[in-house]
C-alpha positions in Angstrom: 0.0 0.0 0.0 1.4 3.4 -1.0 0.2 6.9 -0.3 1.5 10.4 -0.6 1.6 12.9 2.2 -0.1 16.0 0.6 -2.9 17.6 2.7 -4.9 20.3 1.0 -7.0 23.0 2.7 -9.8 23.7 0.2 -10.7 27.0 1.8 -7.2 28.6 1.8 -5.6 26.6 -1.0 -2.7 25.7 1.3 -1.1 22.3 0.6 1.0 20.8 3.3 3.1 17.6 3.4 2.2 16.1 6.7 -0.7 13.7 6.0 -0.4 10.1 7.3 -2.5 8.2 4.7 -1.1 4.7 5.2 -1.8 2.8 8.4 -1.3 -0.7 9.6 -2.7 -2.9 12.4 -0.2 -5.4 13.6 -2.8 -7.1 15.8 -5.1 -8.0 12.8 -2.6 -7.8 9.9 -4.7 -5.2 8.1 -3.6 -2.2 6.1 -5.5 1.1 5.6 -5.1 3.8 3.0 -7.2 7.0 3.4 -8.2 9.5 0.7 -10.6 12.5 0.4 -11.9 14.9 3.1 -10.0 14.7 6.4 -12.4 16.6 8.7 -13.6 14.8 11.8 -15.5 16.0 14.8 -13.8 18.1 17.5 -11.2 19.4 15.1 -9.5 16.1 14.7 -8.0 15.1 11.4 -8.8 11.7 9.9 -5.3 10.3 9.9 -5.0 11.0 13.7 -8.6 9.6 14.2 -7.7 6.4 12.4 -4.5 5.9 14.3 -6.4 6.0 17.5 -9.0 3.6 16.2 -6.3 1.1 15.2 -4.7 1.4 18.6 -7.8 1.2 20.7 -10.5 -0.7 18.8 -8.9 -3.5 16.9 -8.4 -6.9 18.7 -5.8 -9.5 18.1 -6.6 -11.6 15.0 -9.9 -9.9 14.5 -11.4 -10.8 11.1 -11.2 -8.1 8.5 -15.0 -8.1 7.9 -15.6 -7.4 11.6 -12.9 -4.6 11.7 -14.6 -2.9 8.7 -18.1 -3.2 10.2 -16.8 -1.6 13.4 -14.9 1.1 11.5 -18.0 1.9 9.5 -20.1 2.4 12.7 -17.5 4.5 14.4 -17.0 6.7 11.3 -20.7 7.3 10.8 -21.1 8.2 14.5 -18.2 10.7 14.4 -19.0 12.3 11.0 -22.7 12.8 11.8 -21.6 15.1 14.7 -20.3 17.6 12.1 -23.9 18.2 10.9 -22.5 18.6 7.3 -23.7 17.2 4.1 -22.1 14.0 2.9 -21.2 15.8 -0.4 -18.8 18.0 1.7 -17.4 14.9 3.5 -16.5 12.9 0.4 -13.8 10.4 1.4 -12.8 6.7 1.5 -10.5 4.2 3.2 -9.0 1.2 1.3 -8.6 -1.7 3.6 -6.5 -4.7 2.7 -6.0 -8.0 4.6 -6.6 -11.7 4.3 -9.7 -13.9 4.2 -10.0 -17.6 3.3 -6.2 -17.5 2.9 -6.4 -15.0 0.1 -5.7 -11.2 0.0 -8.8 -9.1 -0.1 -9.3 -5.4 -0.7 -12.3 -3.6 0.8 -13.4 0.0 0.6 -15.3 2.3 2.9 -16.5 5.3 0.9 -19.3 7.9 0.6 -20.4 7.1 -2.9 -19.6 7.1 -6.6 -17.0 9.3 -8.3 -19.7 11.5 -9.8 -23.0 12.5 -8.2 -24.4 12.7 -4.8 -22.5 11.4 -1.8 -24.2 9.3 0.9 -23.4 8.1 4.4 -20.1 6.3 4.4 -20.5 2.6 3.9 -18.5 -0.6 3.8 -18.1 -2.4 0.4 -16.3 -5.7 -0.1 -14.8 -4.7 -3.5 -12.6 -7.7 -4.0 -13.8 -10.3 -4.3 -17.5 -9.8 -3.4 -18.4 -6.7 -5.6 -16.2 -7.0 -8.7 -15.5 -10.7 -9.2 -19.3 -11.5 -9.9 -19.0 -9.2 -12.9 -16.1 -11.4 -14.2 -18.2 -14.5 -13.6 -21.2 -12.9 -15.4 -19.1 -12.1 -18.4 -17.8 -15.7 -18.7 -21.3 -17.1 -18.3 -22.5 -15.0 -21.3 -20.4 -17.3 -23.4 -21.5 -20.5 -21.7 -24.6 -20.3 -19.6 -24.2 -23.8 -18.4 -21.1 -23.0 -16.4 -21.3 -22.6 -12.6 -18.6 -20.9 -10.6 -17.6 -20.5 -7.0 -16.7 -16.9 -6.2 -13.5 -17.7 -4.2 -12.2 -20.2 -6.7 -12.6 -17.7 -9.6 -11.0 -15.1 -7.4 -8.0 -17.3 -6.7 -7.6 -18.0 -10.4 -7.7 -14.2 -11.2 -5.0 -13.6 -8.6 -2.9 -16.4 -10.1 -3.3 -14.7 -13.5 -2.2 -11.4 -12.1 -5.6 -9.8 -12.9 -5.3 -6.0 -12.5 -6.9 -4.9 -9.2 -7.1 -1.2 -8.5 -9.5 0.8 -6.3 -10.4 4.4 -7.0 -9.3 7.3 -4.8 -9.6 11.1 -4.8 -7.6 11.3 -8.0 -9.2 8.4 -9.9 -9.0 10.0 -13.4 -5.3 10.5 -13.1 -4.5 7.1 -11.4 -7.1 5.1 -13.4 -5.9 6.2 -16.8 -2.3 5.6 -15.8 -3.0 2.2 -14.3 -4.8 1.0 -17.5 -1.9 2.1 -19.7 0.7 0.6 -17.5 -1.1 -2.7 -17.4 -1.1 -2.8 -21.2 2.5 -1.8 -21.3 3.3 -4.5 -18.7 1.7 -7.2 -20.9 3.5 -5.9 -24.0 6.9 -5.9 -22.2 6.3 -9.5 -21.1 5.6 -10.5 -24.7 8.1 -8.4 -26.6 11.2 -8.4 -24.4 10.4 -11.1 -21.8 10.5 -8.7 -18.9 8.2 -9.1 -15.9 7.1 -5.6 -15.0 6.7 -5.4 -12.1 8.7 -8.4 -10.9 6.4 -10.6 -8.8 7.9 -9.9 -5.4 6.6 -7.8 -2.5 9.4 -5.3 -2.6 9.1 -4.7 -6.4 5.4 -4.4 -6.1 5.8 -1.7 -3.5 8.3 0.2 -5.7 6.0 -0.2 -8.7 3.1 1.6 -6.9 5.5 4.2 -5.5 6.5 4.9 -9.1 2.9 5.3 -10.2 2.1 7.8 -7.4 5.3 9.7 -8.1 4.4 9.9 -11.8 1.0 11.4 -11.0 2.7 13.9 -8.7 5.0 14.9 -11.6 2.1 15.1 -14.0 0.4 17.7 -11.7 3.6 19.6 -11.3 4.5 19.9 -15.0 0.9 20.7 -15.9 0.9 23.6 -13.5 -1.9 22.1 -11.5 -2.2 22.3 -7.7 0.2 19.7 -6.4 -2.3 17.8 -4.3 -0.3 14.6 -4.8 3.4 14.7 -3.9 6.4 12.5 -4.0 6.9 12.3 -0.2 5.5 8.8 0.1 4.5 6.4 2.8 4.6 2.7 1.9 4.0 -0.7 3.5 4.1 -4.2 2.3 2.7 -7.2 4.2 1.8 -10.8 3.5 -0.2 -13.4 5.5 2.6 -13.6 8.1 2.7 -9.9 8.8 4.4 -6.6 8.0 7.5 -7.1 5.8 8.2 -3.6 4.4 7.6 -0.4 6.3 8.7 2.8 4.5 6.4 5.2 6.4 8.0 8.5 7.3 8.1 9.2 11.1 
């Protein structure tokens, strides 16, 4: 998981480099990446709020689904104290961990990229939300086939199926990710290069490269630099945290 450290004040236009967007729970072996509005009740910022939640509310070996359900409840309770519209509170948290011995990626967010925002809610993006779409596409070609969700998901992971969740800069990251995925396949075919190399360290550096590229795009386009190259990164597997490049 990789995140930059830019924090923007939409009222003053000030952009600071002190946001802590990447978090990790050692007790439950779960990673968190926040994006969007950072306002919480009592003048607290969301990165600080999440740090306290991870420290005080997560139990040892607590299943990721239970952590997300608890996080959803606590976020709703806190954000409703602001008395603001959900449109002004647009945000999300990517949550990564393990279930059924496979990596899963969940998402708490306030709604779609475009349109009205709603009360922040928990979505099981991978596999529960998106893998059924893959199954439906296969079944169009052969309606007699029946598939188990988790078996298909395991096959997709083995095939290095591209998995990417949206964030506050989805047009920038989404377009880049799609092009890089095609480039990766062409590199593998044309010059026999695995890009990125299938190891945890190289995967972390790969996503650091993508975030840094978007930061450079904003800079050379004379756009507000709401993504920067001061990055926090973690890498973990089923046994725990292996790479921790978060800034102190």
